[in-house]
N, C-alpha and C positions, 0 to 999 in steps of 0.2 A: 537453725542449729537445735539439736535435740537437747532437752533438759538433762537427760541421763548422761550425755557427753560432757556437758558443762559440769555436772556434779562429779563425774569421774575425774575430769581434769583438775577440778578444785581439790578434791580429796587426795588425789595422787600427789599433787604439789604440796599440800599441807603435810602429808606424811613425810616427804623428802626434806622439807624445810625443817620440820620437827626433829627429824633424824640428825640433820646437820647441826642444829642448835644444841640439842641435848648431848650429842657425842662430843661436840666442842666444849661443852661445860664439864663433862666427866673425864675425858681422855687427856692425860698430861704425861709427858715424858720428862718433866723437869723435877719432880719431887724425889726426895732421897729414897723412898721405898722402891720406886721403879728403877732408879739408877743402881740399886743394890742387887737387883735380880740377875741371875745368870742367864744370859740371852742365848737363844738357839742360834747356831752359826748360820742358818739360812734366813734369818730375819733380814728383810730388805733394808737398805740404808735409809736414814731419815729423809733425805731429799726425795727418794722415790715415794715414800709415804705422803710427803707434803704435796707431791704432784698428782698422785692418783686420786686423792679424795675430791678435789674440785671436779675432776673428770667424772668420777663416779656419781656425784650429786647431779651434775649437768645431764648426764645420759639417762639417769633415772627420771628426771623431769621430762626430757625430750621423748623418751619411750612412752612415759605415761600420757603425754599429750597425743602421741600417735595412736595409742590404744584407745584413748578417750574419744577421739574424733574419727577414727577409721575402723576401730574394732567392732566385733559383734558384741551383743549383749553378754554372751557367755565369756568372751575374752575380757571384756571390761570387768566382769565379776571376778574372774580368776586373777586378773592383774591386781585389783584392789585388795582382795583377801591375801594373796601371796605376798604382795608388797607390804601390807600392814603387818602381817605375822613375821616376815623376815626382818622388818625394821624393829619390831618389838624384841625379837631375839638378839639382833645386833646391839641394840641399846642395853639389853640385859647384860650382854658381854661387857660393855663399857662400864656399866655400873658395878657389876660383880668383880671385874678385874681391877679397875682403878680406884673404886671407892671401898668395896667390900674386901678386896685382896683375896677373893675366893677363886683361886686359879683353876681348879678342875671344873666347878660349876660354870665358870666363864668360858672355858674351852668348849664345854658341851653346848652352851648357848650359841657360840659362834658356828659350831658344826651344824646346829639346827638352823641358823640363819642362812647358811650356805645351801642347805637342802630346801628350805622354804622359798628361796629365791628362784629355783629352777622353773616352777610353774609360771612365774612372772616372765622369765626369759622366753619360754615357749609361747605364751600368750602374745608377747610383743612380736616374736618372730612370725607367728601366724598372721598377725595384723599387717606388718610391714617388715620385710626381711631386714632392712637396715636397722629397724628398732630393736630387733633381737640381736643383730650382730654387734651393735655398739654396747650391748650389755654383757657380752662375753668377757671382756676384761674385768668387769665388776664381779662376775661369777668366779673367774679365776682368782681375783683378789680375795674374795671371801674364803675360797678354799685354802689359799696360801696363808691367810691370816688365821684360819682355824688351825692349820698345821703349826703355825708359830705359837699360837696360844697353848696348844697341847705341849709343844716344846718347853714353854715356860713352866707349865704345870709339872712336867716330868723333872725338870732341873731345879725346881725351888720348893 
């Protein structure tokens, strides 16, 4: 096993676990501020949100492992950089939205996360078609979430 593959697998997994932990720490729908916001009518129900996130984190880890152990050096590099930048942008959204209550900056951060995720999907797809395919719901989710975030910013 190549050391670069192990390093890519480790870093990728650490990025996703960090994403899960920090977003879990900052995102809350139970506080009074969040409940007082006017919601966009296209916001998915809470049950959908609760189901999609475990899927998202699992497929990010699975695709990361596929790229780490089967991808080219270029694809591993693209994967790691795109994943890290997308995760940073998504976490920025969580922090800006739920902690800072800065709705427009949060929406812009999530739009950026969705765009930064695309090279990761392409790198995963080029490595193994299934690895890219399982990331499509996550890419769609980021786009929908960005749209919802813009909806919150416009309404509040």
